[in-house]
C-alpha positions as CSV (number, residue, x, y, z in Angstrom):
1,M,0.7,7.2,-15.3
2,K,2.9,6.2,-13.2
3,K,2.0,2.3,-11.3
4,I,2.9,1.9,-7.8
5,L,2.8,-1.3,-6.9
6,F,2.2,-2.2,-2.5
7,V,3.1,-6.0,-1.7
8,C,2.6,-7.4,1.6
9,V,1.9,-11.2,2.7
10,H,-2.0,-11.2,3.4
11,N,-2.8,-7.9,1.0
12,S,-5.6,-7.8,4.2
13,G,-3.8,-4.4,5.9
14,R,-1.0,-2.3,5.2
15,S,-0.8,-2.5,1.4
16,Q,-4.5,-1.9,1.7
17,M,-4.2,1.2,3.2
18,A,-1.2,2.0,1.1
19,Q,-3.3,1.8,-1.9
20,A,-6.2,4.0,-0.7
21,F,-3.9,6.8,0.8
22,F,-2.0,6.8,-2.3
23,N,-4.8,7.0,-5.0
24,S,-6.6,9.0,-3.0
25,Y,-3.7,11.7,-2.6
26,A,-2.5,10.9,-6.2
27,K,-5.5,12.5,-7.8
28,G,-5.0,10.6,-11.0
29,K,-2.1,11.7,-11.5
30,A,-0.6,8.2,-11.2
31,Q,-2.0,4.9,-9.9
32,S,-1.5,2.0,-7.6
33,F,-2.2,-1.7,-6.6
34,S,-1.8,-4.0,-4.0
35,A,-1.0,-7.5,-3.5
36,G,0.1,-10.4,-1.3
37,T,2.2,-13.2,-1.9
38,Q,-0.2,-15.4,0.7
39,P,-3.7,-13.4,0.4
40,A,-6.2,-13.4,3.6
41,S,-9.4,-14.4,2.5
42,H,-10.7,-10.9,3.6
43,T,-9.1,-7.9,4.5
44,D,-8.9,-7.4,8.1
45,R,-11.8,-6.2,9.9
46,T,-9.7,-3.2,12.5
47,V,-8.1,-2.0,9.5
48,L,-11.5,-1.7,7.8
49,Q,-12.5,0.3,10.9
50,A,-9.5,2.5,11.0
51,M,-9.5,3.8,7.5
52,K,-13.3,4.8,8.0
53,E,-12.6,6.6,11.0
54,I,-10.7,8.7,8.6
55,G,-13.3,9.1,5.9
56,I,-11.4,6.2,3.3
57,D,-14.2,3.3,3.1
58,I,-11.5,0.0,1.6
59,S,-14.8,-2.2,2.7
60,S,-14.8,-2.9,-1.3
61,Q,-11.2,-4.4,-1.4
62,H,-10.4,-7.4,-0.9
63,P,-7.2,-9.3,-0.8
64,K,-5.4,-10.5,-4.6
65,M,-2.6,-12.8,-4.9
66,L,0.7,-11.0,-6.1
67,T,1.4,-12.1,-10.0
68,L,4.4,-11.6,-12.2
69,E,2.3,-9.4,-14.6
70,M,1.6,-7.2,-11.7
71,V,5.3,-6.3,-10.9
72,E,6.1,-6.1,-14.6
73,N,3.6,-3.3,-14.8
74,A,4.9,-1.3,-12.3
75,D,7.1,1.4,-12.2
76,K,7.9,0.8,-8.2
77,V,7.4,-2.0,-5.8
78,V,7.5,-1.0,-1.8
79,T,6.7,-3.8,0.6
80,M,5.4,-3.2,3.3
81,G,8.0,-5.1,6.0
82,C,7.4,-8.4,4.4
83,G,11.2,-9.0,4.2
84,V,11.0,-9.7,8.3
85,E,8.7,-12.3,7.1
86,G,10.8,-14.0,4.3
87,V,8.7,-14.0,1.9
88,C,8.9,-11.2,-0.4
89,P,9.2,-11.5,-4.0
90,A,12.4,-10.6,-6.0
91,T,11.9,-7.7,-8.8
92,F,13.6,-6.5,-11.6
93,V,12.3,-2.8,-10.9
94,P,13.0,-0.7,-8.4
95,T,11.8,-1.5,-5.0
96,E,11.5,-0.5,-1.5
97,D,10.7,-2.3,2.1
98,W,8.9,0.1,4.7
99,Q,9.5,-2.6,7.6
100,L,5.8,-1.8,8.7
101,E,4.7,-3.6,11.8
102,D,2.1,-6.2,10.6
103,P,-1.5,-5.1,11.8
104,E,-3.2,-8.1,11.8
105,G,-4.8,-9.5,15.7
106,K,-3.5,-5.9,16.7
107,P,-5.8,-3.7,19.2
108,I,-7.6,-0.6,17.2
109,E,-5.2,2.2,19.1
110,R,-2.0,0.1,17.3
111,V,-3.6,-0.2,13.7
112,R,-4.3,4.0,13.9
113,A,-0.4,3.9,14.8
114,I,0.2,2.0,11.9
115,R,-2.0,3.6,9.9
116,D,-0.9,7.0,10.1
117,E,2.6,5.7,9.4
118,I,1.7,4.5,6.3
119,E,-0.4,7.8,5.4
120,T,3.0,10.0,6.3
121,K,5.4,7.5,3.8
122,V,2.7,7.8,1.4
123,K,2.6,11.3,1.3
124,K,6.5,11.1,1.5
125,L,6.3,8.7,-1.6
126,I,4.3,11.2,-3.1
127,E,6.3,14.0,-2.8
128,E,9.9,12.4,-4.2
129,I,7.5,10.9,-7.7
130,Q,6.0,14.5,-8.0
131,D,8.6,15.4,-10.5
132,I,8.1,12.9,-12.7
133,L,4.4,13.2,-12.9
134,P,2.4,14.1,-15.9
135,D,1.0,17.3,-14.6
136,T,2.8,19.8,-12.3
137,S,0.0,20.5,-10.2
138,P,1.2,19.4,-6.8
139,I,-0.1,16.2,-5.2
140,T,-1.4,16.6,-1.6
């Protein structure tokens, strides 16, 4: 099973949303995880609200520290724009950066826009890896 690791600085917003969208759309044919280089103490409350508005409850998720084991077990690492903050980990697996705005401290309207951008990028990622997934039925 393909494993995708979403990484951001605090693992309290962008990477949590990406993980939730990916696991929802992959329907068990691929799996994602998320972590941060400097994890926050809790998931951002506005992010929780924005995700709940579209029927995805991530309230049981909590920020996690990025480990070398997580990186080594991933088939691909997607960073959420942490290159901007200068704290992205170097990896030896395929990595791409999505250059996403951090939702921390933003009003709900802005968090919704970031959420929607993440959802679009996750759907595109799933389309890109579709041909390497174990089942040929499309992920939607």
